[in-house]
Every structure is written in C-alpha cells, then in structure tokens.
ZALOVEX-567140 format. One record per residue (C-alpha): residue in three letters; x, y, z. Coordinates in steps of 0.25 Angstrom, whole numbers, plus 5000, padded with zeros to 4 digits. Layout:
// residues N
{"ALA",{X,Y,Z}};
...
***
This chain:
// residues 276
{"MET",{5386,4951,5098}};
{"ALA",{5381,4965,5103}};
{"ALA",{5379,4969,5089}};
{"LEU",{5371,4957,5086}};
{"ALA",{5362,4960,5098}};
{"GLY",{5360,4975,5094}};
{"LEU",{5356,4971,5080}};
{"VAL",{5345,4961,5086}};
{"VAL",{5340,4973,5095}};
{"LEU",{5340,4982,5082}};
{"LEU",{5332,4972,5074}};
{"ALA",{5322,4970,5085}};
{"LEU",{5320,4985,5087}};
{"ALA",{5318,4986,5072}};
{"ALA",{5308,4975,5072}};
{"LEU",{5300,4982,5083}};
{"ALA",{5300,4995,5075}};
{"PHE",{5295,4990,5062}};
{"GLY",{5285,4981,5068}};
{"ARG",{5278,4991,5076}};
{"ALA",{5267,4998,5069}};
{"THR",{5268,5013,5068}};
{"PRO",{5257,5023,5070}};
{"GLY",{5249,5025,5057}};
{"GLY",{5257,5014,5050}};
{"LEU",{5252,5002,5042}};
{"ARG",{5249,4989,5049}};
{"ASP",{5248,4975,5043}};
{"HIS",{5234,4969,5047}};
{"GLY",{5236,4957,5039}};
{"PRO",{5231,4953,5025}};
{"ALA",{5220,4962,5020}};
{"HIS",{5206,4956,5019}};
{"PRO",{5201,4953,5005}};
{"VAL",{5192,4963,4998}};
{"THR",{5179,4958,4994}};
{"PRO",{5173,4965,4982}};
{"PRO",{5158,4969,4983}};
{"PRO",{5147,4960,4977}};
{"VAL",{5143,4964,4963}};
{"PRO",{5130,4960,4956}};
{"ARG",{5129,4947,4950}};
{"PRO",{5117,4946,4940}};
{"LEU",{5108,4934,4939}};
{"TRP",{5105,4930,4925}};
{"PRO",{5116,4939,4919}};
{"ASP",{5111,4936,4905}};
{"LEU",{5098,4943,4907}};
{"ALA",{5097,4958,4903}};
{"PRO",{5099,4967,4915}};
{"SER",{5087,4975,4920}};
{"PRO",{5086,4989,4914}};
{"SER",{5088,5001,4923}};
{"PRO",{5076,5008,4929}};
{"THR",{5071,5020,4921}};
{"PRO",{5067,5032,4929}};
{"PRO",{5052,5035,4928}};
{"GLY",{5048,5045,4917}};
{"SER",{5060,5042,4909}};
{"GLY",{5065,5032,4899}};
{"SER",{5059,5027,4886}};
{"ALA",{5045,5026,4892}};
{"GLY",{5045,5041,4896}};
{"ALA",{5052,5045,4884}};
{"THR",{5042,5039,4874}};
{"GLN",{5029,5042,4881}};
{"ALA",{5022,5053,4874}};
{"PRO",{5019,5066,4881}};
{"PRO",{5005,5067,4887}};
{"GLU",{4994,5073,4878}};
{"PRO",{4984,5084,4883}};
{"VAL",{4970,5079,4887}};
{"PRO",{4962,5080,4874}};
{"ASP",{4950,5090,4873}};
{"LEU",{4953,5098,4885}};
{"THR",{4959,5112,4886}};
{"VAL",{4961,5120,4898}};
{"PRO",{4958,5135,4896}};
{"GLY",{4966,5145,4904}};
{"HIS",{4977,5135,4907}};
{"ASP",{4971,5131,4920}};
{"LEU",{4972,5117,4923}};
{"THR",{4964,5118,4936}};
{"ALA",{4952,5122,4928}};
{"VAL",{4951,5108,4921}};
{"ASP",{4940,5099,4923}};
{"VAL",{4947,5087,4929}};
{"ARG",{4936,5077,4925}};
{"ALA",{4936,5082,4911}};
{"LEU",{4951,5081,4910}};
{"LEU",{4951,5067,4915}};
{"THR",{4940,5063,4906}};
{"LYS",{4947,5068,4893}};
{"ASP",{4961,5062,4897}};
{"PRO",{4963,5050,4888}};
{"ALA",{4974,5045,4898}};
{"LEU",{4963,5041,4908}};
{"THR",{4961,5026,4910}};
{"PRO",{4948,5019,4908}};
{"GLU",{4946,5018,4923}};
{"GLU",{4947,5033,4924}};
{"ARG",{4937,5035,4913}};
{"ARG",{4927,5026,4919}};
{"THR",{4928,5033,4932}};
{"LEU",{4927,5047,4926}};
{"GLY",{4915,5042,4918}};
{"THR",{4907,5036,4929}};
{"SER",{4910,5048,4939}};
{"THR",{4902,5060,4940}};
{"GLY",{4904,5074,4945}};
{"SER",{4915,5084,4943}};
{"ASP",{4929,5082,4945}};
{"ALA",{4929,5089,4959}};
{"ARG",{4919,5079,4965}};
{"ALA",{4922,5066,4957}};
{"PRO",{4928,5056,4967}};
{"GLU",{4935,5050,4955}};
{"ILE",{4943,5062,4952}};
{"ARG",{4953,5068,4962}};
{"ALA",{4952,5083,4963}};
{"PRO",{4964,5089,4955}};
{"GLU",{4976,5094,4960}};
{"PHE",{4985,5105,4953}};
{"ARG",{5000,5104,4955}};
{"ASP",{5011,5109,4946}};
{"LEU",{5018,5096,4942}};
{"THR",{5025,5101,4930}};
{"GLY",{5033,5113,4936}};
{"ASP",{5026,5123,4926}};
{"GLY",{5019,5131,4938}};
{"ARG",{5005,5126,4933}};
{"PRO",{4998,5115,4940}};
{"GLU",{4994,5101,4935}};
{"LEU",{4981,5094,4937}};
{"ILE",{4982,5081,4946}};
{"THR",{4970,5072,4948}};
{"THR",{4966,5057,4949}};
{"VAL",{4955,5048,4944}};
{"THR",{4950,5038,4954}};
{"THR",{4944,5025,4948}};
{"PRO",{4939,5013,4955}};
{"GLY",{4952,5007,4953}};
{"PRO",{4965,5016,4952}};
{"VAL",{4967,5030,4953}};
{"PHE",{4973,5039,4942}};
{"LEU",{4981,5052,4944}};
{"HIS",{4982,5062,4932}};
{"VAL",{4990,5074,4931}};
{"TYR",{4988,5085,4920}};
{"THR",{4995,5097,4916}};
{"LEU",{4991,5109,4907}};
{"VAL",{4999,5111,4894}};
{"GLU",{4993,5125,4888}};
{"ASP",{4978,5122,4889}};
{"ARG",{4979,5107,4888}};
{"VAL",{4979,5097,4899}};
{"VAL",{4990,5086,4898}};
{"PRO",{4991,5073,4907}};
{"ILE",{5004,5072,4913}};
{"LEU",{5002,5060,4923}};
{"SER",{4992,5049,4924}};
{"VAL",{4995,5038,4935}};
{"GLN",{4987,5028,4943}};
{"VAL",{4988,5029,4958}};
{"GLN",{4983,5022,4970}};
{"ARG",{4969,5026,4976}};
{"THR",{4976,5031,4989}};
{"PHE",{4987,5039,4982}};
{"ASN",{4992,5053,4986}};
{"ALA",{4999,5063,4978}};
{"ALA",{5008,5075,4980}};
{"THR",{5017,5085,4973}};
{"ILE",{5031,5088,4976}};
{"GLY",{5035,5101,4968}};
{"SER",{5030,5097,4954}};
{"ASP",{5031,5082,4956}};
{"LEU",{5019,5073,4959}};
{"VAL",{5020,5062,4970}};
{"LEU",{5010,5051,4971}};
{"TYR",{5009,5042,4984}};
{"GLU",{5002,5029,4983}};
{"SER",{5001,5017,4993}};
{"THR",{5005,5006,4985}};
{"GLY",{5005,4996,4997}};
{"VAL",{5001,4995,5011}};
{"TYR",{5015,5000,5016}};
{"VAL",{5020,5006,5003}};
{"ARG",{5018,5020,4997}};
{"THR",{5022,5023,4983}};
{"THR",{5027,5037,4979}};
{"SER",{5027,5041,4964}};
{"HIS",{5034,5054,4960}};
{"TYR",{5030,5061,4947}};
{"ARG",{5037,5072,4940}};
{"TRP",{5035,5081,4928}};
{"ASP",{5045,5078,4916}};
{"GLY",{5040,5088,4907}};
{"VAL",{5029,5080,4900}};
{"ARG",{5022,5072,4911}};
{"LEU",{5024,5068,4926}};
{"VAL",{5033,5056,4926}};
{"LEU",{5036,5046,4938}};
{"LEU",{5049,5051,4944}};
{"GLU",{5049,5041,4956}};
{"ARG",{5041,5030,4963}};
{"LYS",{5044,5026,4977}};
{"ASP",{5038,5016,4986}};
{"GLU",{5040,5018,5001}};
{"GLY",{5035,5009,5013}};
{"LEU",{5026,5015,5024}};
{"GLY",{5025,5010,5038}};
{"VAL",{5028,4996,5043}};
{"LEU",{5028,4984,5035}};
{"PRO",{5016,4974,5038}};
{"PRO",{5019,4963,5048}};
{"THR",{5023,4950,5041}};
{"GLY",{5017,4941,5052}};
{"PRO",{5002,4936,5053}};
{"THR",{4992,4947,5053}};
{"GLY",{4979,4947,5060}};
{"PRO",{4973,4951,5074}};
{"ASP",{4980,4940,5081}};
{"SER",{4994,4944,5076}};
{"LEU",{4992,4958,5082}};
{"GLN",{4991,4952,5096}};
{"THR",{5004,4953,5105}};
{"PRO",{5008,4940,5110}};
{"THR",{5008,4939,5125}};
{"ALA",{5019,4931,5133}};
{"THR",{5013,4919,5141}};
{"PRO",{5020,4919,5155}};
{"LYS",{5027,4906,5157}};
{"PRO",{5028,4900,5171}};
{"ALA",{5041,4901,5179}};
{"ALA",{5050,4890,5177}};
{"THR",{5052,4881,5189}};
{"PRO",{5067,4880,5193}};
{"SER",{5073,4866,5190}};
{"GLY",{5083,4866,5201}};
{"PRO",{5081,4862,5215}};
{"ASP",{5070,4868,5224}};
{"VAL",{5074,4880,5231}};
{"VAL",{5075,4879,5246}};
{"GLY",{5066,4888,5254}};
{"PRO",{5052,4894,5253}};
{"ARG",{5046,4896,5239}};
{"PRO",{5038,4909,5236}};
{"ALA",{5023,4907,5236}};
{"PRO",{5017,4910,5223}};
{"GLY",{5014,4924,5221}};
{"GLY",{5018,4927,5235}};
{"ALA",{5030,4934,5242}};
{"VAL",{5043,4926,5244}};
{"PRO",{5044,4923,5259}};
{"SER",{5057,4927,5266}};
{"PRO",{5067,4915,5268}};
{"ARG",{5069,4909,5282}};
{"ALA",{5078,4899,5288}};
{"PRO",{5073,4885,5286}};
{"GLU",{5068,4878,5299}};
{"PRO",{5076,4867,5305}};
{"THR",{5071,4853,5303}};
{"SER",{5073,4849,5318}};
{"ARG",{5075,4856,5332}};
{"PRO",{5088,4856,5338}};
{"SER",{5090,4847,5350}};
{"ALA",{5094,4852,5364}};
{"PRO",{5108,4851,5368}};
{"THR",{5112,4839,5377}};
{"VAL",{5118,4842,5390}};
{"THR",{5128,4832,5397}};
{"PRO",{5129,4833,5412}};
{"GLU",{5143,4835,5418}};
{"PRO",{5148,4824,5427}};
{"LYS",{5149,4827,5442}};
{"ARG",{5162,4830,5448}};
***
C-alpha cells in the first residue's frame, strides 16, 4: 500500500515537471494560422496582346533610324566663332523652321538684337567639348520655338528644335539643358535634355504640382464669406418652476432671503389659577 502511494506521488511530480514551461523553451500556442499568399495580377481580357514596355527617350528604333542633323546650308562661320554668327540670317537659312516662324521672321524688321520675335542668344557648352552652343527662340503669334545650334568645323548644325510655352524658362545643369514650363494652373513640367553625341535628346520629362489644389466647392464672392453663427435663445427649463426670486433680465442676481410667514402668530392664552 505504501509503495502504491509513493508511485502516485512520483507520477504527480513527473507530470508537474514536464508540464511546466522551461525558460527559453518551446510553447504550444495552439494551431497555426493559415498563411494567405499575396494577391497577384489577374489580367482582364487575357486574349489581348500586352502593352509594350516604355522606351527611354532618345533610344529605340525611332532614335536609331533618325538621320543625323545636316548643317545649315549656305552658311559658314569664319574663325570657328559661333558667337559671331548673325542669328537672324542663321534662322532664315535653317530649313527646319516651321511656316509660322518663317512668316514671323519675314514680317519683322530690325536686327536680331532688337527684334522682339527673336530672343537674345545664349551661349553654353551643351556637348562637353569646351566650346559653347548657340541657344535662341522664335516667338510667333502662336507658339514659341526653341533652337540650339552647334559648330562643326566652320558649319552650323542644329541639334535641337522644340516647341515650348510662351512663359517657359530654361537653365543649364553642367552640360544638360533643362526647360521649365507651366503646363497647368498648378502644374509645372520639367524637360531634361542631354547630348548623345549627335543631338540633344529628351532624357526625362516630369510633372510636379505647385501650391494648393483649387477648392472644389462653389466659386464666387459669396463663397468667400465666413458664415457667422446666429445666437439661439436660451431654452426654458421644462421642469417645475424654481421657488425663489428670479434674476431681473440683465441685472444682478439678488441675494436670497427667508420667505415671509403668511400669518402673524397669535398671543399665548393665559389661564388664571384657582384661589386657595
């Protein structure tokens, strides 16, 4: 009997020892949660051909098959000094000019330095050879056209011709040309051009938002007024009337006092004592 009791005690101690979690050991937290795979694209109309991947500007079949620019005919630059070129004569002889530009140049008068249709030329090194390129614009009654020319020996070669907004700005970053245009009320477009050995090609075009988006509510002078709150009269309590004096409107609250008795107390009655 004693041996059986000892065996029961040993079994109980063993159960406690194995059931207690040891520090740093494994614990059973129940069944694991099922793992859900991430969603994958499910194309609509799978029978249609997929759209092609975008081609970087200045590369691909269009850039490869485009012929290199030709020098402006009937124009040479003695002394290899592009800053000495007559800009009006250069633009007039450039066959790449649009009919709008030619009409503008044909009706304008004066030299290139004073003509409002031709922006004063800027000279910046855009090819990395240490010699400056000529940058100018032609402003027509409609769009504005920007032109960039480089010098190859004694010939002038056009390396960029692009239409821009009338209020555009431009800058150079190293030998790269950057154009800034307001293409919307709250949008500015930045176009980044770089020399590829033959011409200036578009490297990147980026749109960025400026300022706060316009309000989506009604517009007009009335919509700009700030609504004023109309004071509401104080609500009258729905419970029983409060006993006591009420404060006068706009005046100070009187101090409370004890209520007056409704009747005066009568004098005590005296009963005469009988004689002894």
